[in-house]
C-alpha positions in Angstrom: 29.5 46.2 -24.3 30.1 42.6 -25.5 29.7 41.2 -21.9 26.3 42.8 -21.7 25.2 41.3 -24.8 26.1 38.0 -23.7 24.4 38.0 -20.4 20.8 37.5 -21.8 22.1 34.8 -24.2 23.6 32.9 -21.2 20.5 33.3 -19.1 18.5 32.0 -22.0 20.6 28.8 -22.3 20.5 28.2 -18.7 16.8 28.4 -18.6 16.5 26.2 -21.6 18.9 23.6 -19.7 16.5 23.8 -16.6 13.0 23.8 -18.4 14.2 20.9 -20.7 16.6 18.6 -18.7 15.5 15.5 -21.0 17.2 16.7 -24.1 20.5 15.4 -23.4 19.2 12.2 -22.6 16.8 12.0 -25.6 19.9 12.1 -27.7 21.3 8.6 -26.6 18.3 6.1 -26.6 20.1 3.7 -29.0 23.2 3.6 -26.9 21.4 2.4 -23.7 20.2 -1.1 -23.2 17.5 -0.1 -20.6 16.2 3.4 -21.2 16.4 5.8 -18.1 12.8 6.1 -17.7 11.2 8.4 -15.1 9.9 6.9 -11.8 6.1 6.5 -11.9 3.5 6.8 -9.1 5.5 8.8 -6.6 2.0 9.7 -5.5 -1.2 8.4 -6.9 -3.1 11.5 -7.5 -2.5 15.4 -7.7 -3.7 15.7 -4.2 -2.4 13.8 -1.3 -5.1 14.9 0.7 -5.3 18.6 0.9 -1.7 19.5 -0.5 -0.8 19.2 -4.3 1.7 16.4 -5.1 4.3 16.1 -8.0 2.0 13.6 -9.6 1.6 15.0 -13.3 -1.1 14.4 -15.9 0.1 13.1 -19.2 -0.7 15.4 -22.2 -4.3 15.4 -23.5 -5.6 13.9 -20.3 -8.3 15.4 -18.1 -8.4 14.8 -14.4 -11.8 15.4 -12.4 -11.6 15.7 -8.7 -14.2 15.8 -5.8 -12.8 16.7 -2.5 -15.1 16.5 0.4 -14.8 17.1 4.3 -17.4 16.9 7.0 -17.7 18.3 10.7 -15.7 17.2 13.6 -16.1 13.6 14.6 -16.3 14.3 18.3 -19.2 16.6 17.6 -17.7 20.0 18.6 -18.1 22.0 21.7 -21.9 21.6 22.4 -22.5 18.1 21.1 -21.5 14.4 21.5 -20.0 12.7 18.4 -23.2 10.6 18.2 -25.5 13.5 18.4 -24.0 14.9 15.0 -23.6 11.4 13.6 -19.8 11.9 14.0 -19.7 14.9 12.0 -21.7 13.5 9.0 -24.6 15.8 10.0 -22.7 19.1 9.8 -22.2 21.3 6.9 -19.6 19.8 4.4 -17.1 21.7 2.3 -16.7 20.3 -1.1 -14.6 21.3 -3.9 -15.0 20.0 -7.5 -12.3 20.7 -10.0 -10.9 19.8 -13.4 -7.3 19.6 -14.6 -5.9 19.2 -18.0 -2.5 17.9 -19.1 -1.4 20.5 -21.7 1.9 18.7 -22.2 3.7 15.9 -20.2 5.1 18.7 -17.9 2.6 21.5 -17.9 -1.0 21.5 -16.6 -3.8 23.8 -16.0 -6.8 23.4 -13.4 -10.0 25.2 -12.2 -12.2 24.4 -9.1 -14.7 25.8 -6.9 -15.0 25.4 -3.0 -18.3 25.9 -1.3 -16.8 27.7 1.6 -16.9 31.4 0.7 -17.6 30.2 -2.9 -13.9 30.1 -3.7 -13.0 29.7 -7.4 -9.3 28.8 -7.9 -7.4 28.8 -11.2 -4.0 26.9 -11.1 -1.0 25.8 -13.5 1.7 23.3 -12.5 5.0 22.9 -14.4 7.2 19.7 -13.8 10.6 20.9 -13.8 12.5 17.5 -13.5 11.4 13.9 -13.0 13.2 11.4 -10.8 14.7 8.7 -13.0 15.1 5.0 -12.3 18.9 5.0 -12.5 19.0 8.1 -10.2 20.6 10.3 -13.1 17.9 12.7 -11.8 17.3 11.9 -8.0 14.2 14.0 -7.5 10.9 15.0 -8.8 10.6 18.9 -8.9 7.4 20.8 -9.8 6.2 24.2 -9.4 2.6 25.3 -8.8 1.0 28.8 -8.9 -2.8 29.6 -8.5 -5.1 32.3 -8.0 -8.0 32.1 -5.7 -11.1 34.4 -6.0 -13.8 34.8 -3.2 -17.1 34.9 -5.3 -19.4 35.2 -2.3 -22.0 37.9 -2.8 -22.9 40.8 -0.5 -19.2 41.2 1.0 -18.8 44.8 -0.4 -15.3 44.0 -2.0 -13.8 45.1 -5.1 -12.6 42.4 -7.5 -8.9 42.8 -6.6 -9.7 42.4 -2.7 -11.2 39.2 -3.4 -8.0 37.7 -4.9 -5.4 35.7 -3.1 -2.1 34.1 -4.7 -0.3 31.2 -4.1 3.1 29.5 -5.2 4.6 26.4 -4.0 7.8 24.4 -4.9 7.2 20.5 -4.8 10.4 18.4 -4.0 9.7 14.6 -3.9 11.4 11.2 -4.0 10.3 7.8 -4.2 12.2 5.2 -2.3 10.9 1.6 -3.6 7.5 1.7 -1.8 7.9 4.7 0.2 7.6 8.4 -1.1 8.5 11.6 0.5 7.6 15.3 -0.6 8.7 18.5 0.9 6.7 21.8 -0.3 7.8 25.2 0.8 4.9 27.5 -0.1 3.8 31.2 0.2 0.5 32.9 -0.3 -0.8 36.4 -0.4 -4.2 37.7 0.4 -5.1 41.3 -1.1 -7.9 41.6 1.7 -7.7 40.4 5.3 -10.2 40.7 8.1 -9.1 42.0 11.5 -5.5 41.4 12.4 -5.1 38.4 10.0 -1.8 38.3 8.1 -1.8 39.2 4.4 1.2 36.8 3.7 1.8 33.4 5.2 4.5 30.9 4.6 4.4 27.2 5.1 6.2 23.8 4.7 4.1 20.9 3.6 5.5 17.4 4.6 3.8 14.5 2.7 4.5 10.8 3.0 3.1 7.8 1.2 3.6 4.2 2.1 2.3 1.6 -0.6 0.9 -1.5 0.9 0.2 -3.2 -2.4 -0.7 -2.4 -6.0 -4.1 -1.1 -4.9 -3.6 0.2 -1.3 -1.6 3.0 0.2 -1.2 4.9 3.3 -0.3 8.5 3.3 -0.1 11.4 5.6 0.7 15.2 5.6 1.5 18.0 8.0 1.3 21.6 7.2 3.2 24.0 9.6 2.9 27.8 9.2 6.3 29.2 9.3 6.7 32.6 11.0 3.6 34.9 11.5 0.2 33.2 11.6 -3.5 34.4 11.8 -4.6 34.4 15.4 -6.0 31.2 16.7 -4.9 29.0 13.8 -2.9 25.8 14.2 -0.9 23.7 11.9 -2.9 21.1 9.9 -2.6 17.4 9.8 -4.3 14.5 7.9 -3.8 10.7 7.5 -5.5 8.7 4.6 -6.1 5.4 3.1 -5.5 5.4 -0.7 -7.4 2.9 -2.9 -6.5 2.6 -6.7 -9.3 0.9 -8.6 -7.6 1.1 -12.0 -10.0 3.8 -13.0 -10.4 5.8 -10.0 -8.2 6.8 -7.0 -10.2 7.0 -3.8 -8.8 8.6 -0.7 -10.7 8.2 2.7 -9.0 10.3 5.4 -9.2 12.1 8.7 -8.1 15.7 8.7 -8.0 18.4 11.2 -8.8 21.2 8.5 -12.1 21.2 6.6 -10.8 23.6 4.0 -9.3 22.7 0.6 -6.1 24.1 -1.1 -3.1 24.9 0.8 -3.5 28.9 1.1 -7.0 28.5 2.8 -5.7 25.7 5.1 -2.9 27.8 6.3 -5.3 30.7 6.8 -8.3 29.1 8.4 -7.3 25.8 10.3 -8.3 26.2 13.9 -8.3 22.6 15.0 -5.6 20.3 16.4 -5.4 16.7 15.0 -3.6 15.3 18.1 -6.3 16.7 20.5 -8.9 14.6 18.9 -9.9 17.6 16.4 -10.3 15.7 13.2 -13.1 15.1 10.7 -13.8 12.4 8.1 -13.3 13.3 4.4 -12.8 11.7 1.1 -11.3 12.7 -2.4 -12.3 11.0 -5.6 -10.0 11.4 -8.7 -10.7 10.1 -12.3 -8.7 10.6 -15.2 -9.8 10.6 -18.9 -7.7 10.5 -22.1 -9.2 13.0 -24.7 
């Protein structure tokens, strides 16, 4: 009986140690000549291109994002690139979002995407921060979100419009180079035809800083296991520009969708075959 009573106590202690890993470090600040501070700017924004990063908003900061993609640069099956002005004439997909730092570790966000009128509500928790002395060698964060298809006229109940997404972001910065691996899973309450209701993926992100203002980044998102018929793994490359007030990302991507679960479920183009499109992201943070 005593052992059973100890189990929840031990579990609570282990959970507290996991969620608050800086407690032990906070007890020794006067004994250190150089504080063991977290590594900063592993990634410059909360989105690398289409995949979320370990970048965390400080408490009481609000981040606004505009994500925008156009049509295929080569014009598609029936047009030449110049006929559609290299994709700029085709219908764009835009996501406008807000993210707020509740604490230095926890943030919450909401956004809306024009394709399928998707509204997404998300939360991200930073479990661990990489430190300069490598006492903690990695950044580790968890993201969860719910997507809601709000397009009218579909004849769907509310629960059929929902999709769920969970990812674990594992990242490390090596001087001017950053790498992130993101295993992820999504579930759709309603699917069309023989589409899968559950998908697994592994996001691979990389960033190389060229200077304090410019960086190159790339991402690759393969679907692991069963996938929707006709879909392909997504890839993108970007130039990141930090102006001091904004972070601009100008990129080429195979997917016109935003947010990981919709990229996995809907990307039908192949980057290496020339199926890419122009896009840009704009990030702006404010302290409230």
